[in-house]
N, C-alpha and C positions, 0 to 999 in steps of 0.2 A: 140559055139563060139561065142564070142565078137564081137562087133559091132566097126569100124575105130572108134576113138573117141567117144566112150561112157564112157572111164574113165578121160573125161575131166571132170570137175567142173562146174553144169550148173547153179550157179550165180550170176555170170558175166553178166551182162546188156548189151545188146546188141544196139546201137543207130542207132535211129529208123531218118530217114529224116524228116530233118524239126524240131527236136528235138532236143532244145540248148544244148549245152557245161556245164556237171555243173560245179561251177568257181571253187566249194570251198569240195572237192569229200575228205572225210569220211579217213584220215589218212595218205592224205597229206604232204606234206615235209613242206606247206606253206600257205596263205592264198592270193588270188587272187584278187583285188579290183577294179572297176570299178569307176571312176570321173563322176559324171552328167557331166559334163563340154566336156568331147568323148561322153559321149551319144548327150546331145545336137546339136554336131557337128555334129555326125554320121549321127542322123534324122535330122536337118537341112538342111544339102547336098542330104539327097536322098527327101528330099520335093518341092527340088527345080528342079529336075529330069523328076518332070512328067509335060508331056506334059498340058500346061493351065495356070501351075501354075504361077504369074507375079511375087511375091513375096511375102517375107513372113515378118509378124506382123506390127503393125498399122499402122496409121499416124504419129505419136509422135515419136515410135520405128524409124519403117523407119527415117525421117528425123534425128534424133540421129544418128544414121547407119551412116548416109553420110553425115555429119560432121564430123565424127571418124574417117570413110577411111580417110577423107582430112588430115589426119596427121600422118607427118613421124611417120617412126615405129610403128602404131599400129594393121596395117595389116589388112586384111579384115574383113567385120561381117557376122560369119557365123551364127552366135546364138539368130540372132533377130527372136523375134515371135518365140523363141521353148523354151518350158518348160521343165524341168523331175521331178520326182519323181525313184531314183534309189535305189533299196538293196541289196541283195545281191544274190540273185537269177531273181529276178523280174524289171521291170521299166512301168514308165506310162508317155506319150507327150502328152502333150499340142501343139496344132499350131494354129497362125492368119496366113490368107491365105487370099491373092490379087490374087483374077480367071485373065483372060486374060477373054474381052469380045466377046463372040457367044457362048465362053468354056460352055458346062454341067455339071455346079457345080457338080451336083450328082454325076457326071461319075471321075471328074476329084477327089473327095474328098472319093473317093472312089478307087481311082490309089492312088494319094494319103495315105492314108489307110496302102494299100497291101503294099508299097515301104520304107516305113519308117518301117513295121513290121519287111517283109521279113528282110533288111539290118542293123537294130538294131541285129536283132536276130545272122547274119549270120557274124555281124562284133565282136561284142558282146562276140556274147553267153548268152546274159541275156535274157527271154522268157520277151517278150513285153503283160503286160496285158489289153491295152486298149493307143488308140490313139483316142486323141478329137479334132475334125476341126475349127475352128471358120473361116469363110470365114465374112473378115472387111470393104474388099471395091470388083471392080471389076475395070479394068484396060480399058481402052479406049485409043483405038488408035490416038484419035486428040491429046490426053495428051501432046505426045510426041510429036508431029507436032506444040505444043503452046510453049512449053516449048525450043524448039531449036529457036524458032524464035522469042523471048522476048528480045532477046541482043539486046542492046540502039545502041551498035560503037559494030565496026569488030575491 
């Protein structure tokens, strides 16, 4: 007596949890491509979600981003401090991070890496092969107070 389902084809791959979806399947009716700008935005937003991350980008890119945000119609800068390489199935991410003073840098970097990999893979279906993190600065709470009190006029 045959087992139920024994006649089904066994060559269809089962989706495993955590495995990125295949973007360009053989025999598909078209091709899907994902822009590097999309991956940049997703990675930047995922990195900013992590507690202990003050900002992304080095001093120059943050200053440029602050100026750009004041220009009407330019929108917000979500890709400052994020660079990516995107292939057909894989992506690599480089981040420049400013960490809050008091946060343990190793733990923040680990959490950023994990969140970026998970988020980019879930949203884009690309396999993230590496996330390189460069910690360029530490944000001190006194810097906010000095910036607020530096105005000469009210």
